[in-house]
C-alpha positions in Angstrom: 0.0 0.0 0.0 1.2 3.5 -0.8 0.1 6.8 0.7 -0.3 9.5 -1.9 -1.1 12.4 0.5 -2.3 13.1 4.0 -4.0 16.4 5.0 -5.8 17.9 8.0 -9.6 18.4 7.7 -10.8 21.4 9.6 -14.5 21.9 10.5 -15.3 25.5 9.5 -18.2 27.9 9.1 -15.8 30.5 7.8 -14.8 29.1 4.4 -14.0 32.4 2.6 -12.1 33.8 5.6 -10.1 30.6 5.8 -9.3 30.7 2.1 -8.1 34.3 2.5 -6.1 33.6 5.6 -4.3 30.5 4.2 -3.8 32.4 1.0 -1.5 34.6 3.0 0.6 31.5 3.6 0.7 30.6 -0.1 -2.2 28.2 -0.4 -4.5 28.4 -3.4 -8.0 27.0 -3.8 -8.0 23.8 -5.8 -11.5 22.4 -5.1 -14.7 23.9 -3.7 -18.0 22.1 -3.6 -19.6 24.6 -1.2 -19.6 22.3 1.9 -15.9 21.3 1.4 -13.0 23.3 0.1 -9.4 22.2 -0.4 -6.4 24.5 -0.6 -3.0 23.4 -1.9 0.5 24.8 -2.3 1.1 25.6 -6.0 4.7 24.5 -5.7 4.0 21.3 -3.7 0.4 20.1 -4.6 0.4 17.4 -2.0 0.7 20.0 0.8 -3.0 20.6 1.4 -5.6 21.6 4.0 -9.3 20.9 3.7 -12.2 22.9 5.3 -15.6 21.4 5.7 -18.9 22.8 7.1 -20.3 19.3 7.2 -19.9 16.1 5.2 -22.3 15.5 2.4 -22.7 11.8 2.8 -21.1 10.8 6.2 -22.3 11.2 9.8 -19.3 13.3 10.9 -16.6 15.6 9.7 -13.3 13.7 9.7 -10.2 15.1 11.4 -7.8 14.0 8.7 -7.8 12.5 5.2 -5.4 10.0 3.8 -5.3 9.2 0.1 -4.0 5.8 -0.7 -3.3 3.9 -3.9 -5.5 0.9 -3.0 -8.4 1.8 -0.8 -9.9 -1.8 -1.0 -6.7 -3.3 0.5 -6.6 -0.7 3.3 -10.3 -1.2 4.1 -9.6 -5.0 4.4 -6.7 -4.4 6.7 -8.5 -2.0 8.9 -11.6 -4.2 9.1 -9.3 -7.1 10.0 -7.8 -5.1 12.8 -11.1 -4.6 14.6 -10.9 -0.8 14.4 -14.3 1.0 14.4 -15.6 1.8 10.9 -17.5 5.1 11.2 -18.6 5.3 7.6 -18.6 2.3 5.3 -16.6 1.9 2.1 -18.5 3.5 -0.7 -18.2 5.4 -4.0 -19.0 9.1 -3.8 -20.4 11.2 -6.6 -17.4 13.5 -6.6 -15.1 10.8 -7.8 -13.6 9.1 -4.8 -14.1 5.7 -3.0 -13.7 6.2 0.7 -14.5 5.1 4.3 -14.0 6.6 7.7 -12.3 4.8 10.6 -11.7 5.9 14.2 -8.1 5.9 15.3 -6.9 4.9 18.9 -7.1 8.6 19.9 -10.7 8.9 18.9 -9.9 10.9 15.7 -11.9 10.1 12.6 -9.7 9.4 9.5 -11.2 9.6 6.0 -9.3 7.0 3.9 -9.9 7.5 0.2 -8.8 6.7 -3.3 -9.7 8.4 -6.6 -11.6 6.3 -9.0 
């Protein structure tokens, strides 16, 4: 299994203000669906931060996202470990296949792969 990127997910009701503030640090908006917005470094596109007002199809806003090359294999490994699945593996209309799992610290991790 290979990790493609890892990024924090920040619950926010101040999307525009967050974009403007993080723009001062050099981040640029690369995706915005209204309820979720991702900013990235133009010189290092895997350096990203995501802001979410809510999650469109899951019960909670995750604390972090990890993009992997084989989400099916990671899902099988996580299920085999007995970790709590917070949101089951499923395809999302915005082009990813993902699931949420709770880590040992109680944090929710969004594990995804692009289809």
